[in-house]
C-alpha positions as CSV (number, residue, x, y, z in Angstrom):
1,X,168.1,124.0,-211.1
2,X,164.4,124.8,-212.6
3,X,164.1,122.8,-215.3
4,X,165.3,119.5,-212.9
5,X,162.6,120.4,-210.3
6,X,159.8,120.5,-213.1
7,X,161.5,117.2,-214.5
8,X,161.2,115.3,-211.5
9,X,157.4,116.5,-211.0
10,X,156.3,115.4,-214.5
11,X,158.1,112.1,-213.6
12,X,156.0,111.8,-210.1
13,X,153.2,112.8,-211.7
14,X,153.2,110.4,-214.4
15,X,154.2,107.6,-211.4
16,X,150.8,108.6,-210.0
17,X,148.7,108.5,-213.1
18,X,150.2,104.9,-213.5
19,X,149.4,104.0,-209.4
20,X,145.9,105.5,-210.2
21,X,145.9,103.1,-213.5
22,X,146.7,100.1,-211.7
23,X,144.1,100.4,-208.9
24,X,141.7,101.6,-210.8
25,X,142.6,98.3,-212.4
26,X,142.6,96.1,-209.3
27,X,139.6,97.1,-208.0
28,X,137.5,96.9,-211.8
29,X,138.6,92.9,-210.7
30,X,137.8,93.1,-207.0
31,X,134.6,93.9,-208.4
32,X,134.3,91.5,-210.7
33,X,135.8,88.4,-208.6
34,X,132.7,90.0,-205.5
35,X,130.2,89.3,-208.7
36,X,130.2,86.1,-209.7
37,X,130.5,84.9,-206.5
38,X,133.1,82.5,-204.6
39,X,133.8,79.9,-206.6
40,X,133.0,77.6,-204.0
41,X,130.1,78.3,-204.6
42,X,129.9,78.1,-208.1
43,X,131.8,75.5,-209.3
44,X,132.3,75.7,-212.9
45,X,132.2,72.6,-213.9
46,X,130.4,69.7,-211.5
47,X,131.5,66.4,-211.1
48,X,127.3,65.4,-212.4
49,X,128.3,67.5,-215.2
50,X,130.8,66.2,-216.7
């Protein structure tokens, strides 16, 4: 039984680490988006520039 418990702990730890990685990537994307301002404030190409 001890071996099964160890395996479960390892799987839980791996899942926890993957979740932390995912959250940190999401946080980086959100920071990049908020630093750049909204699309309404800074359009990529205005009609006058074309």
